[in-house]
C-alpha positions as CSV (number, residue, x, y, z in Angstrom):
1,M,21.4,-9.0,-3.6
2,K,18.1,-8.1,-2.1
3,L,15.0,-7.2,-4.0
4,E,12.1,-5.4,-2.3
5,A,8.7,-4.4,-3.6
6,T,6.2,-2.2,-1.7
7,A,2.6,-1.3,-2.6
8,I,1.0,1.6,-0.8
9,E,-2.7,2.4,-1.0
10,Q,-3.4,6.1,-1.8
11,D,-5.9,6.8,1.0
12,K,-6.3,8.9,4.1
13,I,-4.9,6.0,6.2
14,P,-2.8,4.0,3.7
15,D,-2.5,0.2,3.9
16,V,0.9,-1.2,3.0
17,G,2.2,-4.5,1.6
18,T,5.8,-5.6,1.2
19,A,7.7,-8.5,-0.2
20,T,11.4,-9.2,-0.3
21,K,13.7,-11.8,-2.0
22,S,17.4,-12.3,-1.4
23,F,20.0,-14.2,-3.5
24,K,23.8,-14.2,-4.0
25,A,25.0,-12.0,-6.8
26,S,27.5,-14.8,-7.7
27,T,24.6,-17.0,-8.7
28,V,23.5,-14.7,-11.5
29,A,24.9,-16.3,-14.7
30,A,22.5,-15.0,-17.3
31,S,19.4,-12.7,-17.5
32,K,16.7,-14.0,-15.1
33,K,13.4,-12.7,-14.0
34,H,12.4,-12.6,-10.4
35,T,8.8,-12.2,-9.3
36,L,7.6,-10.7,-6.0
37,D,3.9,-11.0,-5.1
38,V,2.6,-8.3,-2.8
39,E,-0.7,-8.3,-1.0
40,V,-2.3,-5.2,0.5
41,V,-5.2,-5.9,2.9
42,E,-7.8,-3.2,3.6
43,N,-8.0,-3.0,7.4
44,R,-10.6,-0.3,8.0
45,G,-14.1,0.7,6.8
46,R,-16.7,-1.1,4.8
47,Y,-14.1,-2.7,2.5
48,S,-12.1,-4.1,5.5
49,G,-10.7,-7.5,4.7
50,N,-10.5,-7.0,0.9
51,V,-7.2,-7.8,-0.7
52,A,-5.4,-6.2,-3.6
53,K,-2.7,-8.4,-5.2
54,W,0.3,-6.9,-7.0
55,K,2.9,-8.7,-9.0
56,F,6.3,-7.1,-9.5
57,V,8.8,-8.5,-12.0
58,F,12.5,-7.7,-11.9
59,K,14.9,-8.6,-14.6
60,V,18.4,-9.2,-13.2
61,E,21.4,-9.6,-15.5
62,K,25.2,-9.5,-15.2
63,S,26.9,-6.9,-17.2
């Protein structure tokens, strides 16, 4: 399985941050939370270099 999280800035020229995590589906025995941390770095203008940090939490369970 592959989890992917993407954060996109709503701007004229949007900055993008992405994180991925992979694991085998066979390793899922019970409900488990997987966390992906995504950073979006401003790369233009007076706020250039500033970072927005996002945390995405996925709950994965076998049914």
